[in-house]
N, C-alpha and C positions, 0 to 999 in steps of 0.2 A: 630500730625499724627492721623488720624481717626482710630478708632478700629471697630471691627465687631459689637460691641454692639451699636455703634452710627448709624449704617446703613449698607446697603449692598454695599461693596466696592470691586472693582477688585484689586487683587494682594496685597492690604493692604500697599503698599509702599508710599513714600512721594508724588507721583503723582497719587494717587489712584483716580479712577473715579467711581461714583456711578453706580451700576448695574441697567439697565433698568427693569430687571425682578426680583422681590423680590424672594429670596431663591436661585437664580442662581449666583454662584461665578465663575468668569473667563469666558473665551470663548474657543471654539474649544476643543483641547485635554485637556486643563487645566480646563475645565468646571466642576463644582461640584454642586450637588444638595443638599440643606440642607434637611436632613431627620431626623425627630424626632422619637425616639424609640416609637413603638406602633402606629404610625400614619398609615393611609391607604396606603400612598406612600411607606413607609418602608416595609409593608407586601407584597405589589405587587412587589416591587423590589426584595425582598427575594425570592418570588415564582418564579420570572423570572430567577434569578440566579440558583435556585435549579433545575428547569426544563431544563435550558440550560445545566447544568452540567450533568444531567441524560441523556439527549439526546446525547450529544457529547460523553459521556462515553459509552453509549450503541452502538453508531456508531463504535467506536474504537473496542469494544468487538466483534461486528458482523464481522468487517473486519478481525480481528485476527482469529476468528473461521473459516471463509472461507479459509484463508491462510492455516490454520492447516489441514482442510479437504482436500485441494488439495495436500498438502505435504504427506499425509498418503495414498493417492489413489495409487492403484497398477500400473496404467499407468505412474504415476510420478516416483515412486520408480524404476520400470523397466528401465525407461530412464536414471535415475541417475546411476544405476548399469552399464549400457552400457557405459556411459561417463567415469566412474571411471575405467572401464576395458579396455579402448581404449588408447593405448600408444601414438598415434599421437595426439589425442585431448588433453591428459594430457600435452604433450610436448608443444603444441601450446599455451595453457593457462598458464602453469607453476604451480608449487605447492606452497602452498596448494591450492586446488580447493575450491572455495566459491560459494555456491548456494544462490541466493538472492530471495526475495519474488516476486511472480508473480505480474505483473501490471494488476490488475483486470479489468481495463477499456480498455485494449488492445483488439481490435476486433479479433485478431488471437486466443486468448484463448477462447476455445469453448468446452463444454462437453454436450452431450446428452445421451440418453439411450444406444446407440450403438457405438458412435464415440467420440473420444476426440482428440483435437488439443491444444497443449500448446506451449508457447514461454517462456522458463525458463531463467531468467538472471543468468549468471555464470561469474566468474572471477577467475583469478589466478595471480601469481606474474609477468607474462609476458604480458598478454592481458586479454581482456574481450569480451563478446559476448552473444549470445543467443543459447540455446539448443532448437531446434525445434523438437517437438514430435508429431507423428501421431499414434494413436492407435485405435483399434476397438474390438468389441466382437460380436459373432453371435446372442446372445439373452440376455435379461436382466438376471442378477444374474449368468451369466457365466463369465469365466476368460477373462481378457483383454489380447490382443496380440498386440505387437508393430508392426506397419507397416513400419515406417521409423523414424530414429533419425539422425539429423545432427547438427553440430555446425557451426554457422556463427559468425566469429570474427568481431570486429569493423572495421577492414580494408577491409572487404568484402570477405575474404577468407572463403571457405566452406570446412568443414571436414566431410565426410560421416562417421557416427558412426555405424549405423545399417540400414539394408534394408531387408525387407521380400521379398523373391524371390521364384519363382517356382509355379507350378500349385497347389501343395499340401500345399502351404504356409509354407515351411520349413524356420525355423528361422536361418539366416546365418549372422554372424558378418562380417563386412567389415574391412579388415586390410590394 
């Protein structure tokens, strides 16, 4: 049986076939590149791995920070307070209520200086769905006010949780 010292062989078994490319062992998923410590290839490969790890780690960190920013925003917290205080919504979902991360790529999730619309994934022991939130404020740096909050379950049932009504924008819970 041929050994690696005798030549470049694929798989090294009794039916080993010489590799057409020196330094390349195997093909496809099992391919392996011979890298000698201190060689230019090993340094480039090391840099590639380092930069890939930094980039992917940085991306995960940015995603986490965006999620955290949304979950701390007053329009998000106000909507969750309405959900937790609404008996019909709690009954429809079942306890305990679980709030999941926003799907950042969902087109419904939108926040600008005066308006916020969110689609918050929620679940419970009985069902799951989305809490739709519409909120606004009169000017930057002023308090956010909920306009509407409703729960849409996976079966299509809609549960109104909160609706702003009246000309003077009185906040009224829907029961």
